[in-house]
C-alpha positions in Angstrom: -108.0 24.8 -43.7 -106.0 22.2 -42.0 -106.1 18.6 -43.2 -104.9 17.4 -39.8 -106.9 14.4 -38.6 -108.2 14.8 -35.0 -107.4 12.2 -32.6 -110.4 10.1 -31.4 -111.5 10.5 -27.7 -111.6 7.6 -25.4 -115.4 7.7 -25.8 -115.1 7.5 -29.6 -112.8 4.4 -29.3 -115.1 2.8 -26.8 -118.1 3.2 -29.0 -116.3 2.3 -32.2 -115.0 -0.8 -30.7 -118.3 -1.7 -29.2 -120.1 -1.3 -32.5 -117.4 -3.8 -34.1 -118.4 -6.4 -31.9 -121.9 -6.7 -33.2 -123.3 -7.8 -29.9 -126.7 -6.4 -28.4 -125.3 -6.5 -24.8 -122.1 -6.1 -23.0 -120.2 -8.8 -21.3 -116.5 -10.1 -20.9 -115.8 -10.6 -24.6 -117.0 -7.1 -25.6 -115.1 -5.5 -22.7 -112.0 -7.1 -23.7 -112.3 -5.9 -27.3 -112.9 -2.5 -26.1 -109.9 -2.6 -23.7 -107.7 -3.8 -26.7 -108.9 -0.9 -28.8 -108.3 1.6 -26.2 -104.7 0.3 -25.6 -104.0 0.5 -29.3 -105.3 4.0 -29.5 -103.7 5.3 -26.2 -101.3 2.7 -24.9 -101.4 1.5 -21.2 -102.6 4.9 -20.0 -105.7 4.5 -22.0 -106.9 1.4 -20.1 -109.9 1.6 -17.9 -111.5 -0.9 -15.6 -114.2 -3.1 -17.2 -116.6 -1.6 -14.7 -115.9 1.9 -16.0 -116.3 0.9 -19.6 -119.5 -0.9 -18.8 -120.8 2.2 -17.1 -120.1 4.3 -20.2 -121.8 1.9 -22.3 -124.9 1.5 -19.9 -125.2 5.2 -19.6 -125.9 5.1 -23.4 -128.6 2.5 -22.9 -126.6 -0.5 -23.9 -127.7 -3.6 -21.8 -125.1 -5.3 -19.5 -124.6 -8.9 -18.8 -123.8 -8.1 -15.1 -122.3 -11.2 -13.9 -119.8 -11.2 -16.7 -119.1 -7.6 -16.2 -118.4 -8.0 -12.3 -116.3 -11.1 -13.1 -114.3 -9.2 -15.9 -113.8 -6.4 -13.5 -112.6 -8.5 -10.7 -110.1 -10.5 -12.7 -108.8 -7.3 -14.3 -108.3 -5.5 -10.9 -106.5 -8.6 -9.5 -104.2 -8.8 -12.6 -103.5 -5.0 -12.2 -102.4 -5.7 -8.7 -99.5 -7.7 -10.0 -98.3 -4.5 -11.8 -97.3 -3.4 -8.4 -96.7 -6.6 -6.3 -95.5 -10.2 -7.4 -98.3 -12.8 -6.9 -98.1 -13.6 -3.1 -96.3 -10.6 -2.1 -99.2 -9.3 -0.2 -100.1 -12.0 2.3 -102.5 -11.5 5.3 -102.7 -15.0 6.6 -100.5 -14.3 9.6 -99.7 -11.3 11.7 -96.0 -11.4 10.7 -97.1 -11.7 6.9 -99.7 -8.8 7.6 -97.0 -6.6 8.9 -94.7 -7.3 6.0 -97.3 -6.7 3.5 -98.5 -3.4 4.7 -94.9 -2.4 4.8 -94.6 -3.3 1.1 -97.6 -1.1 0.4 -96.3 1.7 2.2 -92.8 1.4 0.6 -94.4 1.6 -2.6 -96.6 4.5 -1.8 -93.5 6.5 -0.7 -91.6 5.5 -3.9 -94.5 6.7 -6.1 -94.9 9.9 -4.1 -91.2 10.5 -4.5 -91.4 10.0 -8.2 -94.5 12.4 -8.4 -96.5 9.4 -9.9 -100.1 10.5 -9.2 -101.6 8.0 -11.4 -99.7 5.2 -9.8 -100.7 6.5 -6.5 -104.2 6.6 -7.3 -104.1 3.1 -8.8 -102.4 1.8 -5.7 -104.9 3.4 -3.5 -107.7 1.7 -5.5 -106.0 -1.6 -5.1 -106.0 -1.1 -1.4 -109.6 -0.2 -1.4 -110.4 -3.5 -3.2 -108.1 -5.4 -0.9 -109.8 -3.9 2.2 -113.2 -4.9 0.7 -111.9 -8.5 0.2 -110.8 -8.6 3.9 -114.0 -7.1 5.1 -115.6 -10.4 3.9 -113.4 -12.5 6.2 -114.7 -13.1 9.7 -111.3 -13.4 11.5 -109.8 -11.4 14.1 -106.7 -10.8 12.0 -108.7 -9.7 9.0 -110.8 -7.3 11.1 -107.4 -5.8 12.5 -105.9 -5.5 8.9 -109.1 -3.8 7.6 -108.6 -1.2 10.5 -105.0 -0.6 9.2 -105.9 -0.3 5.8 -108.8 2.2 6.8 -106.2 4.3 8.5 -103.9 4.1 5.5 -106.5 5.2 3.2 -107.5 8.0 5.3 -104.2 9.4 6.0 -101.3 7.5 4.6 -98.7 10.1 5.8 -99.5 9.1 9.5 -99.9 5.5 8.9 -96.4 4.2 9.9 -96.6 6.2 13.2 -100.2 5.2 13.9 -99.4 1.4 13.3 -96.5 1.6 15.7 -98.7 3.0 18.3 -101.3 0.4 17.5 -98.9 -2.4 18.2 -98.2 -1.3 21.8 -101.8 -0.5 22.6 -103.6 -2.5 25.1 -106.2 -3.7 22.8 -103.8 -5.0 20.2 -101.6 -6.8 23.0 -104.8 -8.4 24.3 -105.8 -9.8 20.9 -102.3 -10.7 19.6 -100.0 -10.8 22.6 -96.6 -9.2 22.4 
């Protein structure tokens, strides 16, 4: 018989950390404590979004404090974006900035792909989904245009550069934004 200790699973760590909080429901402080426990147990690769952690706990019947969970998840996702880009690096306030920003996104995607970094690629894709969702809430011509760009990037990033070049010379684009 082996006396080797088995390593706890993510689920084990989540529920152990949850129990240590002594709380009756899940909100931002409890999620932070669970994330800390996951990072101690598994390193940065063990981190999960607050929404994912909350879903795991809710599936076990633990009540959520939804506004806190949503806010914690939003703050976490925004902070994770800075793992890829410096604050302000992605800027969609002007057409010129938007082109530069999608170029930055595409350059990073190509770098991650060349490194075979599937986890990084997956995380970048999630950030772009989140960014697209934020832009969809803005009712400007530029925001609607960038949402279209991001939709294409998400559907087929390999063709994005060529598609964007064609988009720039399309009559619709020129009518909206000029030369």
